[in-house]
C-alpha positions as CSV (number, residue, x, y, z in Angstrom):
1,X,-17.3,15.7,-15.8
2,X,-17.9,12.1,-16.3
3,X,-16.0,8.9,-16.7
4,X,-15.5,7.5,-20.2
5,X,-15.1,3.9,-20.9
6,X,-11.7,3.4,-22.8
7,X,-11.9,-0.4,-23.0
8,X,-14.2,-3.2,-22.1
9,X,-14.2,-6.9,-22.1
10,X,-16.2,-9.8,-20.9
11,X,-14.9,-12.7,-18.9
12,X,-17.7,-15.6,-18.8
13,X,-20.3,-13.8,-16.8
14,X,-18.2,-11.0,-15.5
15,X,-17.8,-7.5,-17.6
16,X,-14.7,-5.3,-16.9
17,X,-14.3,-1.8,-18.2
18,X,-11.8,0.6,-17.7
19,X,-13.0,4.2,-17.0
20,X,-11.0,7.4,-17.4
21,X,-11.5,10.6,-15.7
22,X,-9.9,14.2,-16.0
23,X,-9.6,15.8,-12.8
24,X,-7.9,18.6,-10.9
25,X,-4.4,18.2,-9.8
26,X,-5.1,20.3,-6.8
27,X,-8.4,20.9,-4.9
28,X,-9.6,23.5,-2.6
29,X,-9.2,27.2,-2.9
30,X,-5.8,26.9,-4.7
31,X,-7.3,24.2,-7.0
32,X,-9.9,26.6,-8.0
33,X,-7.1,28.5,-9.9
34,X,-5.0,25.5,-10.9
35,X,-5.6,24.5,-14.5
36,X,-3.5,21.5,-14.5
37,X,-5.4,18.4,-14.9
38,X,-4.5,14.8,-14.3
39,X,-5.9,11.5,-15.6
40,X,-7.4,9.1,-12.8
41,X,-8.5,5.7,-13.9
42,X,-10.1,2.6,-12.6
43,X,-11.7,-0.5,-13.7
44,X,-15.4,-1.4,-13.0
45,X,-16.4,-5.1,-12.6
46,X,-19.8,-6.2,-12.6
47,X,-22.1,-9.1,-13.6
48,X,-22.8,-9.4,-17.3
49,X,-26.3,-8.1,-18.2
50,X,-27.4,-8.7,-21.9
51,X,-29.7,-5.8,-21.8
52,X,-26.8,-3.3,-21.4
53,X,-23.7,-5.3,-22.2
54,X,-24.8,-7.2,-25.4
55,X,-22.1,-5.5,-27.6
56,X,-19.1,-5.1,-25.5
57,X,-17.7,-2.8,-28.2
58,X,-20.4,-0.2,-28.2
59,X,-19.4,0.6,-24.6
60,X,-15.9,2.2,-25.5
61,X,-16.3,6.1,-25.5
62,X,-19.5,6.0,-23.5
63,X,-20.0,7.2,-20.0
64,X,-19.5,4.4,-17.5
65,X,-22.5,5.6,-15.4
66,X,-24.7,4.6,-18.1
67,X,-23.8,0.9,-17.9
68,X,-24.2,0.5,-13.9
69,X,-27.4,-1.2,-13.1
70,X,-30.4,0.9,-12.0
71,X,-30.2,-0.4,-8.5
72,X,-26.6,0.3,-7.9
73,X,-24.5,-1.4,-5.1
74,X,-21.2,0.0,-5.7
75,X,-18.0,-0.8,-3.6
76,X,-14.5,1.0,-4.2
77,X,-11.4,-1.0,-3.5
78,X,-8.4,1.2,-2.2
79,X,-5.3,-0.4,-3.0
80,X,-2.3,-0.9,-0.5
81,X,1.0,0.8,-0.9
82,X,1.3,3.9,-0.9
83,X,2.0,3.9,-4.7
84,X,0.6,0.6,-6.2
85,X,-2.2,0.4,-8.8
86,X,-4.9,-2.2,-8.5
87,X,-4.1,-5.5,-10.2
88,X,-6.5,-6.4,-13.2
89,X,-9.6,-8.2,-11.8
90,X,-9.9,-11.6,-13.5
91,X,-12.8,-14.0,-13.3
92,X,-10.5,-16.1,-11.0
93,X,-9.9,-13.4,-8.4
94,X,-11.5,-14.6,-5.1
95,X,-12.0,-11.0,-4.0
96,X,-14.3,-10.5,-7.2
97,X,-16.4,-13.7,-6.4
98,X,-17.0,-12.6,-2.8
99,X,-18.4,-9.3,-3.7
100,X,-20.3,-10.1,-6.8
101,X,-22.0,-12.9,-5.0
102,X,-23.3,-10.3,-2.5
103,X,-24.7,-8.2,-5.3
104,X,-21.9,-5.5,-5.6
105,X,-20.5,-3.9,-8.5
106,X,-16.8,-3.1,-7.8
107,X,-14.6,-0.1,-8.6
108,X,-10.8,-0.7,-8.8
109,X,-9.2,2.7,-8.3
110,X,-5.6,3.3,-9.6
111,X,-4.8,6.0,-7.4
112,X,-3.3,9.1,-8.6
113,X,0.2,8.5,-9.3
114,X,-0.2,4.7,-10.1
115,X,-1.2,2.4,-12.9
116,X,-3.2,3.9,-15.6
117,X,-3.7,7.4,-13.8
118,X,-1.1,9.9,-14.2
119,X,1.8,8.3,-12.8
120,X,4.9,9.5,-10.8
121,X,8.2,8.3,-12.0
122,X,11.8,9.7,-11.3
123,X,12.8,10.7,-14.7
124,X,9.5,12.2,-15.6
125,X,9.9,14.3,-12.5
126,X,13.3,15.5,-13.0
127,X,12.4,16.2,-16.7
128,X,9.1,18.1,-15.8
129,X,10.8,20.1,-13.1
130,X,14.5,20.4,-14.2
131,X,15.7,18.7,-11.1
132,X,14.4,21.2,-8.8
133,X,13.8,19.6,-5.3
134,X,11.5,22.3,-4.2
135,X,9.2,21.9,-7.1
136,X,9.2,18.1,-7.1
137,X,8.4,18.0,-3.4
138,X,5.4,20.6,-4.0
139,X,4.2,18.5,-6.9
140,X,4.4,14.9,-5.2
141,X,2.6,16.3,-2.0
142,X,-0.4,16.5,-4.2
143,X,-0.5,12.5,-4.5
144,X,-1.2,12.1,-0.5
145,X,-4.4,10.4,0.9
146,X,-6.4,13.7,1.1
147,X,-6.0,14.3,-2.7
148,X,-6.8,10.5,-3.4
149,X,-10.0,11.1,-1.3
150,X,-11.0,14.2,-3.5
151,X,-10.6,12.1,-6.5
152,X,-12.8,9.4,-5.0
153,X,-15.5,12.1,-4.3
154,X,-15.6,13.4,-7.7
155,X,-16.0,9.8,-9.2
156,X,-18.8,8.8,-6.8
157,X,-20.8,11.9,-7.8
158,X,-20.6,10.8,-11.3
159,X,-21.2,7.2,-11.0
160,X,-24.0,7.4,-8.2
161,X,-25.9,10.6,-8.7
162,X,-24.7,11.6,-5.3
163,X,-25.6,8.6,-3.7
164,X,-23.5,6.8,-1.1
165,X,-21.1,3.9,-1.8
166,X,-19.2,1.3,0.1
167,X,-15.4,1.1,0.6
168,X,-13.0,-1.8,0.9
169,X,-9.3,-0.8,1.8
170,X,-6.4,-3.0,2.1
171,X,-3.4,-1.8,4.3
172,X,-2.7,1.7,3.1
173,X,-6.1,1.7,1.4
174,X,-7.5,1.5,4.9
175,X,-5.7,4.6,5.9
176,X,-7.3,6.2,3.0
177,X,-10.6,5.2,4.1
178,X,-10.0,6.7,7.5
179,X,-9.3,10.1,5.8
180,X,-12.3,9.6,3.8
181,X,-14.2,9.2,7.0
182,X,-12.6,12.3,8.1
183,X,-13.5,14.5,5.2
184,X,-16.7,13.1,3.9
185,X,-18.5,10.8,6.1
186,X,-21.9,11.3,4.6
187,X,-20.7,9.8,1.3
188,X,-20.1,6.4,2.7
189,X,-22.4,3.5,3.3
190,X,-20.2,1.2,5.2
191,X,-16.4,0.8,5.5
192,X,-14.3,-2.5,5.4
193,X,-10.8,-2.5,6.2
194,X,-8.2,-5.4,5.9
195,X,-4.9,-4.9,7.7
196,X,-5.3,-1.1,7.5
197,X,-6.4,0.8,10.5
198,X,-4.1,3.9,10.6
199,X,-2.0,4.9,13.7
200,X,-4.0,7.8,14.4
201,X,-2.3,10.0,17.2
202,X,1.0,8.2,16.9
203,X,4.2,9.4,15.3
204,X,6.5,7.7,12.7
205,X,9.0,7.0,15.5
206,X,6.1,5.2,17.4
207,X,5.2,3.2,14.4
208,X,8.7,2.1,13.7
209,X,9.6,1.1,17.1
210,X,6.5,-1.3,17.0
211,X,7.6,-2.5,13.2
212,X,11.1,-3.3,14.4
213,X,9.6,-5.3,17.7
214,X,7.6,-7.3,15.1
215,X,10.2,-7.8,12.3
216,X,12.5,-9.2,15.3
217,X,10.0,-11.7,16.1
218,X,9.7,-12.8,12.3
219,X,13.6,-13.0,12.1
220,X,13.7,-15.1,15.2
221,X,11.1,-17.3,13.5
222,X,12.9,-17.5,10.2
223,X,16.3,-18.6,11.7
224,X,14.5,-21.3,14.0
225,X,13.0,-22.4,11.0
226,X,16.1,-22.4,8.9
227,X,19.1,-22.4,11.2
228,X,21.8,-23.2,8.5
229,X,20.8,-19.7,7.1
230,X,22.6,-17.9,9.9
231,X,26.0,-18.9,8.7
232,X,24.7,-18.5,4.9
233,X,23.5,-15.0,5.6
234,X,26.9,-14.2,7.3
235,X,28.7,-15.4,4.1
236,X,26.5,-13.4,1.7
237,X,26.7,-10.4,3.8
238,X,30.6,-10.4,3.9
239,X,30.8,-10.8,0.2
240,X,28.5,-8.0,-0.5
241,X,30.5,-5.8,1.9
242,X,33.6,-6.6,0.1
243,X,32.3,-6.5,-3.6
244,X,30.2,-3.9,-5.7
245,X,27.6,-6.1,-6.8
246,X,25.5,-4.4,-9.7
247,X,22.0,-5.5,-10.6
248,X,20.7,-5.8,-14.0
249,X,18.9,-2.3,-14.1
250,X,22.0,-0.8,-12.6
251,X,21.3,-0.7,-8.9
252,X,23.6,-1.9,-6.3
253,X,22.9,-5.0,-4.0
254,X,24.4,-3.7,-0.7
255,X,24.3,-5.3,2.6
256,X,21.5,-3.0,3.8
257,X,19.4,-3.7,0.5
258,X,20.1,-7.4,0.9
259,X,18.4,-7.0,4.2
260,X,15.4,-5.5,2.9
261,X,14.4,-9.1,1.6
262,X,12.7,-9.2,5.0
263,X,9.7,-7.3,3.5
264,X,8.6,-10.7,2.5
265,X,8.2,-11.7,6.1
266,X,4.9,-9.8,6.0
267,X,2.8,-12.2,3.7
268,X,2.1,-15.9,4.0
269,X,4.9,-18.1,2.6
270,X,7.3,-15.2,3.0
271,X,10.2,-17.2,4.9
272,X,10.1,-19.8,2.4
273,X,10.7,-17.1,-0.3
274,X,13.5,-15.6,1.5
275,X,15.2,-18.9,2.2
276,X,14.9,-19.9,-1.4
277,X,16.9,-16.6,-2.4
278,X,19.5,-17.1,0.4
279,X,20.0,-20.8,-0.6
280,X,20.5,-20.0,-4.3
281,X,22.7,-17.0,-3.6
282,X,24.9,-18.9,-1.2
283,X,25.2,-21.7,-3.7
284,X,26.2,-19.4,-6.3
285,X,29.0,-18.1,-4.2
286,X,30.4,-21.6,-3.8
287,X,30.6,-22.3,-7.6
288,X,33.8,-21.7,-9.6
289,X,32.8,-18.3,-10.6
290,X,32.4,-17.2,-6.8
291,X,30.2,-14.7,-7.7
292,X,25.8,-14.3,-7.8
293,X,24.5,-15.6,-11.0
294,X,22.6,-13.3,-13.3
295,X,19.3,-15.0,-12.8
296,X,19.7,-14.9,-8.9
297,X,20.4,-11.0,-9.3
298,X,17.3,-10.5,-11.5
299,X,15.2,-12.4,-9.2
300,X,16.3,-10.3,-6.2
301,X,15.9,-7.0,-8.2
302,X,12.3,-8.1,-9.2
303,X,11.3,-8.8,-5.4
304,X,11.4,-5.2,-4.9
305,X,8.9,-2.3,-5.8
306,X,11.0,0.7,-4.9
307,X,12.1,1.4,-8.4
308,X,8.9,0.7,-10.2
309,X,6.7,2.6,-7.5
310,X,8.7,5.3,-6.4
311,X,5.7,6.8,-4.3
312,X,6.2,3.7,-2.2
313,X,9.7,4.8,-1.2
314,X,9.0,8.8,-1.0
315,X,5.8,8.2,1.3
316,X,6.9,5.3,3.2
317,X,7.1,7.5,6.3
318,X,5.1,10.4,5.1
319,X,1.8,8.5,5.3
320,X,2.3,8.7,9.2
321,X,2.9,12.6,9.0
322,X,0.4,15.2,9.4
323,X,0.3,18.9,10.9
324,X,3.6,19.6,12.6
325,X,5.0,15.9,12.7
326,X,8.4,15.3,11.0
327,X,9.4,11.6,10.1
328,X,13.2,12.6,10.2
329,X,14.3,9.0,8.7
330,X,12.5,7.3,11.6
331,X,13.3,3.7,10.4
332,X,16.9,4.6,9.6
333,X,17.6,6.4,12.9
334,X,16.0,3.6,14.9
335,X,18.2,1.1,13.2
336,X,20.9,2.1,15.7
337,X,18.8,1.8,18.7
338,X,20.4,-0.5,21.4
339,X,17.5,-3.0,20.8
340,X,18.3,-3.3,17.1
341,X,22.0,-4.1,17.0
342,X,21.1,-7.3,14.9
343,X,20.0,-5.0,12.1
344,X,23.5,-3.2,11.8
345,X,26.1,-5.4,9.9
346,X,29.2,-6.2,11.9
347,X,31.4,-9.0,10.4
348,X,32.9,-9.8,13.7
349,X,29.4,-10.4,15.4
350,X,28.4,-13.8,16.7
351,X,24.8,-13.1,16.3
352,X,22.5,-13.7,13.3
353,X,22.3,-10.5,10.8
354,X,18.5,-9.7,10.8
355,X,16.5,-8.6,7.6
356,X,14.5,-5.3,7.7
357,X,10.7,-5.0,7.1
358,X,8.6,-2.4,5.3
359,X,11.1,0.4,6.0
360,X,13.0,2.9,3.9
361,X,16.7,3.9,4.6
362,X,18.8,6.6,3.3
363,X,21.2,4.1,1.6
364,X,18.3,3.2,-0.6
365,X,18.7,6.4,-2.4
366,X,22.3,5.3,-3.4
367,X,21.3,1.6,-4.1
368,X,18.2,1.9,-6.3
369,X,18.7,3.1,-10.0
370,X,15.4,5.0,-10.0
371,X,15.8,6.5,-6.7
372,X,19.3,7.9,-7.0
373,X,18.2,11.2,-8.6
374,X,15.4,11.8,-5.7
375,X,17.9,11.5,-2.9
376,X,17.3,15.3,-2.1
377,X,13.6,15.1,-2.4
378,X,13.5,12.2,-0.1
379,X,15.6,14.3,2.6
380,X,13.4,17.1,2.2
381,X,10.2,15.0,2.6
382,X,11.6,13.5,5.8
383,X,12.5,17.0,7.1
384,X,9.2,18.5,6.5
385,X,7.2,19.9,9.2
386,X,4.0,21.3,7.9
387,X,1.8,18.8,6.4
388,X,-1.9,18.5,5.6
389,X,-4.1,17.1,8.2
390,X,-5.3,13.4,7.3
391,X,-7.5,12.6,10.0
392,X,-9.9,14.6,11.9
393,X,-10.4,12.7,15.2
394,X,-13.4,14.7,16.4
395,X,-15.3,13.8,13.2
396,X,-14.1,10.0,13.4
397,X,-15.2,9.8,17.0
398,X,-18.8,11.0,16.0
399,X,-19.3,8.2,13.5
400,X,-21.3,5.7,15.5
401,X,-22.1,2.5,14.1
402,X,-25.5,3.7,13.1
403,X,-24.0,6.6,11.0
404,X,-21.2,4.7,9.1
405,X,-20.3,1.1,10.3
406,X,-16.7,0.4,10.1
407,X,-15.3,-3.3,10.2
408,X,-11.7,-4.3,10.2
409,X,-9.5,-7.4,9.8
410,X,-6.8,-7.1,12.5
411,X,-3.9,-9.6,12.2
412,X,-2.0,-10.3,15.3
413,X,1.2,-11.2,13.6
414,X,0.9,-8.4,11.0
415,X,4.5,-7.1,10.4
416,X,3.4,-3.9,8.7
417,X,0.3,-2.4,11.0
418,X,0.9,-3.2,14.2
419,X,-1.6,-5.1,16.3
420,X,-1.3,-3.3,19.5
421,X,-1.2,0.1,17.8
422,X,-4.5,-1.0,16.0
423,X,-6.1,-1.8,19.3
424,X,-4.9,1.6,20.9
425,X,-6.5,3.3,17.9
426,X,-9.8,1.8,18.4
427,X,-9.8,2.7,22.1
428,X,-8.2,6.3,21.6
429,X,-10.4,7.3,18.5
430,X,-13.8,5.7,19.0
431,X,-13.8,5.5,22.8
432,X,-16.5,2.7,23.2
433,X,-18.9,4.4,20.9
434,X,-19.5,0.9,19.3
435,X,-18.0,1.6,16.1
436,X,-14.8,-0.4,14.3
437,X,-15.9,-3.9,15.0
438,X,-12.9,-6.1,14.4
439,X,-12.2,-9.7,13.1
440,X,-9.1,-10.5,15.0
441,X,-7.0,-13.5,13.6
442,X,-3.5,-15.0,14.0
443,X,-4.4,-17.1,11.0
444,X,-3.2,-14.7,8.5
445,X,-0.6,-12.3,7.9
446,X,-0.9,-8.7,6.3
447,X,-2.1,-10.3,3.0
448,X,-5.0,-12.1,4.5
449,X,-7.5,-10.9,1.9
450,X,-5.4,-12.5,-0.8
451,X,-4.7,-15.6,1.1
452,X,-8.4,-16.3,1.8
453,X,-10.8,-13.7,0.7
454,X,-13.9,-15.8,1.4
455,X,-13.1,-16.2,5.1
456,X,-11.6,-12.7,5.7
457,X,-14.4,-10.9,3.8
458,X,-17.1,-13.3,5.0
459,X,-15.9,-12.4,8.6
460,X,-16.3,-8.8,8.0
461,X,-19.6,-9.1,6.5
462,X,-20.6,-11.1,9.5
463,X,-19.6,-8.2,11.7
464,X,-21.6,-5.9,9.6
465,X,-25.0,-8.0,9.6
466,X,-25.0,-9.3,13.2
467,X,-26.8,-7.6,16.1
468,X,-24.6,-6.8,19.1
469,X,-26.5,-6.2,22.4
């Protein structure tokens, strides 16, 4: 098994080449008998070397390991999500610059189910399994973090001749790193995590109780910033409640789907993006047509990723489940908690209607065109009670700084990965053993690494390099 280069290109002094692997769908004892294979792809970014990259076309069809430098310093980037591919790394990518300047070669993994890797889409699932809920569930469960880690191990052995590599994980990518540390700690030189320390030992109910609290803070901030939007949002919600508003791809813009615009609260500039949409949609309803403009609906539709990345919807709560934990539609049920009345649409209420956050609701499987055929699959996942184990706490606790240093950027106002939960995980899992050093900041939101890679990554490398008495 070796990774074959399927395309390559040069951008100034940077070389990118896409690598393709054929790997097992299932690992372990079952996988030994499983003949089904999947494709897993990634892109390697490194400095141009005239000795090995002189003719870029010659790279195609060759093993990728032959084009890494002799002295390798490979770092694998694990994307957030779940269910998102890596963005293609251009020369202007700030993460690329920081890492290449530090001598790394970067492997950008399209996790199984995403991007150039064997993808999961609703229609292909239905076609493959004839609509069998049980078979679809069994199949998609093979795209969890433990399987992603197994893929990484096969790739590491190929590219590094069994040497260690570094890991960088954003959001869900950090969750995958904790699974990796639990399963193969001896494969990892160092681990860098941005906004992605998983809530080890916490249930989905714990996670979403905290998430609602953080999202409430963001709503309060939003309406203080744009007080006129209280009335505008109420007008829009009333219109959506009274009319069936179809989006360009056949989905429905219901009140609950409209509220999920709050997902954008979690990154820098998100409140302004939501305000822009609210202003335009409200303006549309005041015009002679008294309906949303096509361009406005298209903009709203394109702000969501649940149709194009269905793993994001299916696994939104599954990433918090292991062993006998059930999610039981936690975000949906907690919406009706007494503390969360502002999230429930009530046309006679005198309080602002709140936007929701990174949450999945039952109504989404009626409102999103690509999710409609997966309603039973989603329900089965939320009722499942026998999950694979993602984190081995004893193993994690044994990882001192000297064995595998772990550093994390932790954002005080992170809407998706709660600050207090992250701090609790550090205390409960590592118990003062000196590991999981944190760069804690209130300057950035969840997308801090994209907002300022030089500062966020620079702070993490400072933690890796400094001596602490």
